C-alpha positions as CSV (number, residue, x, y, z in Angstrom):
1,M,-2.8,-16.7,-12.5
2,N,0.4,-15.5,-10.7
3,C,0.4,-15.4,-7.0
4,N,3.9,-15.1,-5.5
5,N,3.7,-14.3,-1.8
6,D,7.1,-15.5,-0.7
7,S,8.8,-12.1,-0.3
8,I,7.9,-9.6,2.4
9,V,10.2,-6.6,1.7
10,E,10.1,-3.8,-0.9
11,N,11.1,-0.6,0.8
12,E,13.9,-0.3,3.4
13,I,14.5,3.0,5.1
14,K,17.3,3.3,7.7
15,A,17.5,-0.5,7.8
16,I,13.8,-0.8,8.7
17,S,11.8,-2.8,6.1
18,F,8.3,-1.7,5.1
19,P,5.9,-4.0,3.3
20,Q,4.7,-2.1,0.3
21,Q,1.0,-2.4,0.4
22,I,-1.4,-1.3,3.1
23,F,-3.2,-4.6,2.8
24,Y,-0.4,-6.6,4.3
25,S,0.3,-7.9,7.8
26,R,2.4,-10.5,9.5
27,A,2.9,-11.0,13.2
28,F,6.1,-9.0,13.2
29,A,5.0,-6.2,10.9
30,S,3.3,-3.4,12.8
31,I,3.8,-0.9,10.1
32,V,2.5,-1.1,6.5
33,M,2.4,1.3,3.6
34,A,-0.5,2.8,1.7
35,Q,0.3,4.0,-1.9
36,F,-1.4,6.9,-3.7
37,V,-0.6,6.6,-7.4
38,H,-0.9,9.6,-9.8
39,R,-0.5,9.5,-13.6
40,S,-0.1,12.9,-15.3
41,S,-1.5,13.8,-18.7
42,D,1.9,13.3,-20.1
43,S,2.0,9.7,-18.7
44,R,4.5,10.4,-15.9
45,T,3.8,8.5,-12.6
46,A,4.3,9.6,-9.0
47,V,3.5,7.6,-5.9
48,V,3.0,9.0,-2.4
49,G,3.7,6.3,0.2
50,V,2.1,6.7,3.7
51,L,3.5,4.6,6.5
52,V,0.5,3.2,8.4
53,Q,0.9,2.0,12.0
54,M,-1.6,-0.6,13.3
55,A,-3.7,0.5,16.3
56,N,-6.3,-0.9,18.6
57,K,-8.8,1.9,17.6
58,N,-10.3,2.1,14.1
59,N,-9.4,5.1,11.9
60,Q,-12.7,6.6,10.7
61,A,-10.9,7.9,7.5
62,F,-10.7,4.2,6.3
63,K,-14.4,3.4,7.2
64,P,-15.9,4.2,3.7
65,I,-13.5,1.7,2.1
66,V,-13.7,-1.0,4.8
67,D,-17.5,-0.8,4.7
68,L,-17.6,-2.2,1.2
69,L,-14.7,-4.6,1.1
70,S,-17.0,-7.6,1.6
71,D,-18.7,-6.6,-1.7
72,V,-15.4,-6.5,-3.7
73,L,-13.5,-9.6,-2.4
74,Y,-12.4,-10.7,-5.9
75,K,-10.6,-9.3,-9.0
76,D,-12.6,-6.9,-11.2
77,K,-15.4,-6.3,-8.7
78,S,-16.4,-2.7,-8.0
79,R,-18.9,-0.8,-5.9
80,R,-19.7,2.8,-5.3
81,L,-18.8,4.1,-1.9
82,R,-21.7,4.3,0.4
83,S,-20.4,7.4,2.1
84,S,-17.9,10.1,1.1
85,L,-14.2,9.5,1.2
86,N,-11.9,12.3,2.1
87,L,-8.4,11.4,0.7
88,N,-6.8,14.1,2.8
89,Q,-7.9,12.2,5.9
90,L,-6.0,9.2,4.8
91,L,-2.8,11.2,5.0
92,P,-1.1,12.0,8.4
93,E,-2.4,15.2,10.0
94,S,1.0,16.9,9.6
95,P,2.9,15.0,6.8
96,G,6.2,16.8,7.6
97,S,9.4,15.3,6.2
98,Y,9.6,12.7,3.4
99,Y,12.0,10.5,1.5
100,W,12.2,10.9,-2.3
101,Y,13.7,8.7,-5.0
102,T,13.1,7.5,-8.6
103,G,12.2,3.9,-8.8
104,S,9.6,1.7,-10.3
105,L,6.0,0.6,-9.7
106,T,5.7,-2.5,-7.5
107,T,3.1,-4.3,-9.6
108,P,3.5,-5.7,-13.1
109,M,4.7,-4.2,-15.5
110,C,6.9,-2.6,-12.8
111,T,7.2,0.6,-14.8
112,E,10.4,2.5,-14.3
113,D,11.0,6.2,-13.9
114,V,8.4,6.6,-11.1
115,A,8.8,9.5,-8.6
116,W,8.4,8.1,-5.1
117,L,7.7,10.3,-2.1
118,I,7.4,8.4,1.2
119,L,6.1,10.5,4.1
120,Q,8.0,10.0,7.4
121,T,5.0,10.8,9.6
122,K,2.7,7.8,10.1
123,Q,-1.0,7.3,9.9
124,T,-2.9,4.7,11.8
125,I,-5.4,1.9,10.9
126,G,-7.3,-0.3,13.3
127,Q,-6.3,-4.0,13.4
128,N,-9.9,-5.0,12.6
129,Q,-9.9,-2.7,9.6
130,L,-6.6,-4.2,8.4
131,N,-8.0,-7.7,8.8
132,S,-10.8,-6.7,6.4
133,F,-8.2,-5.9,3.7
134,L,-6.5,-9.2,4.3
135,K,-9.6,-11.1,3.1
136,V,-9.5,-9.6,-0.4
137,Y,-8.2,-11.8,-3.3
138,S,-6.1,-10.8,-6.3
139,V,-8.0,-13.2,-8.6
140,E,-11.5,-14.0,-9.7
141,K,-13.7,-16.1,-7.3
142,A,-13.3,-19.3,-9.4
143,D,-9.4,-19.1,-9.0
144,R,-9.3,-18.2,-5.3
145,S,-6.8,-19.9,-3.0
146,S,-5.1,-18.7,0.1
147,D,-2.0,-18.1,-2.0
148,C,-3.9,-15.4,-3.9
149,L,-5.0,-13.2,-1.1
150,L,-4.2,-9.6,-1.8
151,A,-1.6,-9.7,0.9
152,P,1.3,-10.2,1.1
153,N,1.6,-9.2,-2.6
154,N,4.9,-7.4,-2.7
155,R,8.0,-8.2,-4.8
156,P,11.5,-8.6,-3.5
157,Q,13.5,-5.5,-2.6
158,Q,15.3,-4.2,-5.6
159,N,19.0,-3.1,-5.8
160,L,19.6,0.6,-5.9
161,N,21.4,0.3,-9.2
162,G,23.1,3.7,-8.8
163,R,20.0,5.5,-7.6
164,F,19.9,7.8,-4.6
165,I,17.4,8.2,-1.8
166,Y,17.0,11.7,-0.6
167,A,15.5,12.9,2.7
168,S,13.8,16.3,3.1
169,P,15.2,18.5,5.9
């Protein structure tokens, strides 16, 4: 069991730090990031990151997920969605500009050579919805502790190591 929740930063854009998972919140963090991971048939990986701003009002796009979170609080639990999920609605209405760089996955094995696209336009999630995500554990029920809640679950920010971050026009 490995639960290291000491670090809070993985992405930094224009000196603004963004926690890496949508399921993360601290009192000072009003923006989180959702990750949509794609693996191609030739085993290449791409991640689209969506900055998500907390709001007072729930976002109906997240409802199908939030409605079943209490059934999947522990590792390796799964349930079918009770209603349809439109992934396009999880994206901002007008995605617009983005940042692009080659990096690594943020979870073990931290695979390298991952294409990252981070949308600059934000989406929203209700505070109550986010709180539902914060109750999920990264371990099986028998191993649960507050140190193993799904969030914060990000690794320390990595050095650029000669990589470049590009911005679309």
